[in-house]
C-alpha positions as CSV (number, residue, x, y, z in Angstrom):
1,M,0.0,-0.1,0.2
2,A,1.8,3.8,-1.2
3,S,1.1,6.0,2.0
4,D,-1.3,9.1,1.0
5,P,-1.1,11.2,-1.6
6,A,0.6,14.4,-1.8
7,L,-1.3,17.9,-1.9
8,C,-0.7,20.3,-4.7
9,V,-0.5,23.6,-3.4
10,S,-0.1,27.1,-4.1
11,V,0.7,30.2,-2.0
12,V,0.4,33.8,-3.9
13,Y,0.8,37.5,-2.3
14,S,1.0,40.4,-4.7
15,P,3.5,42.5,-2.4
16,A,2.4,45.5,-5.2
17,P,0.9,46.1,-7.9
18,R,1.8,43.9,-11.4
19,Q,4.3,42.1,-9.1
20,V,2.8,39.1,-7.9
21,R,5.0,35.8,-6.3
22,E,3.5,32.1,-6.6
23,V,4.8,29.8,-4.3
24,R,3.6,25.6,-5.5
25,L,4.3,23.6,-3.1
26,S,3.5,19.7,-1.7
27,L,2.6,19.6,1.5
28,S,1.3,16.6,3.5
29,P,-2.5,15.1,3.5
30,G,-4.4,17.2,6.7
31,S,-2.0,20.3,6.5
32,T,-2.9,23.5,7.9
33,V,-3.0,27.7,6.2
34,L,-0.7,27.9,8.2
35,Q,1.6,25.2,7.3
36,A,1.2,26.1,4.0
37,L,2.5,30.0,4.6
38,Q,5.1,28.7,6.9
39,A,6.6,25.8,4.0
40,S,6.4,29.2,1.0
41,G,8.9,31.0,3.2
42,L,6.7,34.3,2.2
43,L,6.1,35.1,5.3
44,E,9.6,37.0,6.0
45,L,8.3,38.8,2.5
46,L,5.2,39.6,4.4
47,A,7.0,41.0,7.5
48,L,8.4,43.5,5.2
49,Y,6.2,44.8,3.8
50,E,2.9,45.0,6.4
51,P,3.6,42.3,9.2
52,L,0.2,43.1,11.4
53,A,-1.9,43.9,8.5
54,A,-2.2,40.2,6.7
55,V,-5.9,39.0,5.2
56,F,-5.5,35.0,4.2
57,G,-7.3,33.5,1.6
58,V,-8.1,30.1,-0.4
59,W,-10.0,30.6,-3.8
60,G,-11.0,34.9,-3.1
61,R,-12.7,33.4,0.6
62,K,-11.2,34.3,3.8
63,V,-10.5,31.3,5.9
64,M,-8.0,31.0,9.2
65,L,-5.2,30.1,9.1
66,Q,-6.0,26.5,10.7
67,T,-8.1,25.7,8.2
68,I,-7.6,22.3,6.1
69,L,-5.9,22.4,2.4
70,L,-7.9,20.5,-0.1
71,D,-5.6,18.9,-3.1
72,H,-5.1,21.9,-5.8
73,D,-6.0,24.8,-3.6
74,R,-4.2,28.4,-4.1
75,V,-4.1,30.1,-0.7
76,E,-3.9,33.9,-1.1
77,I,-2.0,35.9,0.7
78,Y,-3.7,39.9,0.7
79,R,-2.8,43.1,1.2
80,T,-4.8,46.0,3.2
81,L,-6.1,49.0,1.0
82,K,-4.4,52.0,0.7
83,V,-8.0,54.1,-0.4
84,D,-11.2,52.9,-0.3
85,P,-13.0,52.2,-3.0
86,K,-15.6,54.4,-2.7
87,V,-13.8,57.1,-1.5
88,A,-11.6,57.1,-4.4
89,R,-14.3,57.2,-6.4
90,R,-16.7,59.7,-4.7
91,A,-13.2,61.9,-5.5
92,R,-12.8,60.9,-9.0
93,F,-17.1,62.1,-9.8
94,A,-16.1,65.4,-7.8
95,K,-13.1,66.2,-10.0
96,Q,-15.0,65.2,-13.3
97,G,-18.1,67.1,-12.4
98,A,-22.2,65.4,-13.2
99,R,-22.1,67.3,-16.4
100,S,-18.9,64.4,-17.5
101,A,-19.9,61.7,-15.8
102,G,-22.1,58.4,-16.0
103,L,-25.4,59.2,-18.0
104,F,-24.7,62.5,-17.9
105,T,-22.1,62.4,-21.0
106,K,-23.0,62.8,-24.3
107,R,-26.1,63.7,-23.9
108,R,-27.9,65.9,-27.7
109,L,-28.7,70.0,-27.4
110,S,-32.6,69.5,-27.6
111,A,-32.7,66.1,-25.1
112,K,-35.3,66.0,-22.0
113,A,-34.4,64.5,-19.4
114,G,-34.0,60.3,-19.7
115,D,-33.7,60.8,-23.7
């Protein structure tokens, strides 16, 4: 009888825009997110950029460090946002003005509201 097959897992981190670090690992069955992070070596890189603000996920869903991984899982390390997307959108809208954004662009001069 062969022993349990190893899990194939990848750990992904993007320290800055357009920079992606991916490490593929082979772990024993029953391994956790924390064990995958430790085996990847990306925790040291994370300590350089964001020591306490890290959030982790598997395939886009937030998970705890004790979560047990399945074969072909993708562990993701999420960066904190520099700017709240809602605040950034409001600032862009205020800068370009209401008449040059969204529904109000390219209106005919003789058009009524809603046309």
